[in-house]
C-alpha positions, 0 to 999 in steps of 0.5 A, a space after each residue: 465547515 466555512 463557506 468555500 472550504 469544501 473546495 480546499 478540502 477536496 484538493 487536500 484529500 486528493 493530494 493525500 490520496 495521491 501521496 498514499 497511492 505513490 507510496 503504496 505502489 513504490 518499488 521500494 515497498 516491492 523490495 521490502 516485501 521480497 525481503 519479508 517473503 524470503 524471511 517468512 519462507 522459514 515459516 509454515 505456509 499458513 503462519 501469520 507472517 506468510 499470510 501478511 506478506 501474501 496479502 500485502 503483495 495482493 493489495 500491491 499488485 492490484 493498486 498497481 493495476 489502478 492508476 
């Protein structure tokens, strides 16, 4: 890494982390998960779609508690 580039790189990584956090905790994602849950309810309780929705919702709820 060139001299002095570490500060710029750290700011870039912080910006990306903020963008990822904002998108992964957005109300739009919650609405999409709700729609996916309604669709997956027709599957069995342990079917892959139901498990994926449940785990994604668990991660979303955890991320919402961490600023």
